[in-house]
N, C-alpha and C positions, 0 to 999 in steps of 0.2 A: 860576312857575306857567304851565302851558299853558292857554291860553284854551279854553273849552268852547263847543260849539254846542248851544244849548238851544231846545227847542220849547215854546211856550206855547199850549195849546188854550183858546180863548175863544169867546165868542159874545155876542149881545145880552143885556143885563141881567146880564152878569157883574158882580161886585161891584167898584166903582170902585177902592178902595184895594188890594184883593187882586189887581188886574190891574196898575194903574199902578206901585205901589211895587216889587213884585218885578221887573217889566220894567226899570224905571230902575235899581234897585240892581244887578241882574246885569250890565247894560250898564256901569255905573260901575266895576265891578271888572274889566272887560275881556272879559267873555264876549259872544258873539254870541247874540242872542235873536230868534227868529222867532215872531211872534204871528200865529196863523192862526184862521180861522173857516170851517167848511164853508159853501159857497155864496157866499163873498165872496173878493175878490181883494185883493192888496196895494194900499194907498192908500184902500181903502174903510174905513168905520168901523163899530164896534159901539157900541151905546148901553150905558152902564153905569148902575148904581144904587148909591146909598150906603145901606148897611144899618147901622143904629145901635141901640144898646142903651139904651133910655130908660125902663126900668122896666115895660114892657108884658110880656105873656106870651111874646111873641116879638119879633124885631127889627122896627124900622120901616123903611120904604123910601122913599127920595127920589131924584129924578133925579140922575144923576152927569154926568160929562163924556163926550164922544164920544172913543173910543179908536181911533186909526188903526192898522190892520193893516199889517204890513210884509213879508208873504209870502203866497203862494197855497196854500190847503189842497190844491187839486187837484194841485199839483206836488210834494207832499211825498215825500221819500224818507226814511222814518223811520230807516233804518239809518245815515244820515249824522249823526244827532244823538246827543249824549252824555247828555242828560238831558231830563226832561219836567217842566213846571210846569202845574198845574191850579188856576186860581183858582176861588173859590166864586161865590156869587150864584145867580141862577136859571138861568144858562146850562147848568150840568151836567144840569139836569132834562131839557132837550131834546137836548143833545149826546149823551147816553147812548142815544138812539134811532137814532143814525147808525152803521151797521156799520163804516164806514171809521174813525170815531173810536175805536170799541171795539178795532178791530184795531191801531191805533196805540198805545193804552194797553197792550194785550197784548204788543206787541213790546217795549216798555220793561221791562215786568215780567219777561218770559221771558228777556231778555238781562241782567237784573240791573242795568240802568242806573238812576242816581238818579232818583227821582220825588218831587216836592214837591206836595202837595195840601193845600188849606186850605178850611175851612168846608164848603160843599156839594160840593166837589170829590170827596169820598168817594162821592157818588152815581155818579160816572163810574167810579171804581175798583170799586165793587160791581157795576155793570152789566157791566163788562168781565170779571168773574169772577176778579179778581187778589188778592182779600183772604183767600182760604182759608188758615187757619193763620197769618195775620198779625195784628199789632195796629196799630190805626189810630185817630187822633183825628179829630174832625170837629165841626161844629156839632151840639149835642146832639140836635136833631131828626132827625139822620141816623143816630143810634146803632142804631135797629132795622134799617136797611138794611145797616150794617156787619155786624151779627150775622147777619142773614138770608143774607149772602154768605159766611158761614163765618169771618168775622173776629172779633177781640176788640176791643171798643170801649174805647179808652183815655180815660177821663174825666179831663179836665184843667181847671185854671182857664183862662179865656179868653185869658190872656196867655202861655200856655206852649205848648211844642211837644213832639212825640214822635218818636223815631227807632226804626224796626225794620228793621235792615239798610240797604237802599237806599231805604226809604220814609220820608219826612219829612212829618209831618202836624201840623195845628194846628186849634183850634176856630174861630178867626176872626181878623180883621185886627189886633186888639190884640196878637196873638202875633208880629207881623212881626219884631221884633228877634231873638227866640229862634228862630223858624222859619227865617228867612233865614240866621242864623249857623249853625244845624245843617245846613241844606242846603249852604251853602258848605263846611262841613267834610266832608260826604259827597262833594261834588264834588272835594275836594282843593285848594280855593282857599285860598291863604294871603294874608292882608292884613297887611302889616308897616308899622309906624309910620315 
């Protein structure tokens, strides 16, 4: 397996598990992962939040860990990356307002490079205009945005993932095992016993 160089777009109040778990898992299998946030440099941190499903009408939110960035957003050369990861949480809500972030997402989509988005990450895909004619899963509250962006919302159980070509999506962190396995398959990563 050739190691891949993966970009992770994150920001304050990104969902803790949806940031930490894929970051660590992708490193574990030998890939390079650069976690970036607009306006922050390598070594700085973003605050995370833990979103849980406790029987309320929507998720609850609790403070998560601080996540240390390991690359500078301002120095990005997106063409050097093989794939993109977009965690959920509240970060996509404001990341989608940044033209440079949207341009990065558009690069990966136009180049047909693997993109993994989970939960509210679909907000960033919708804002970048890359969902037209595609199917995508997301946190159910994002379904109207997926549809408004010309995508087909793939309604799945919270622990399942969906693949449409180079796009791997899932509703929330309980889908990590399937979402990451499907993303690794799209990347061409083979894990052997």
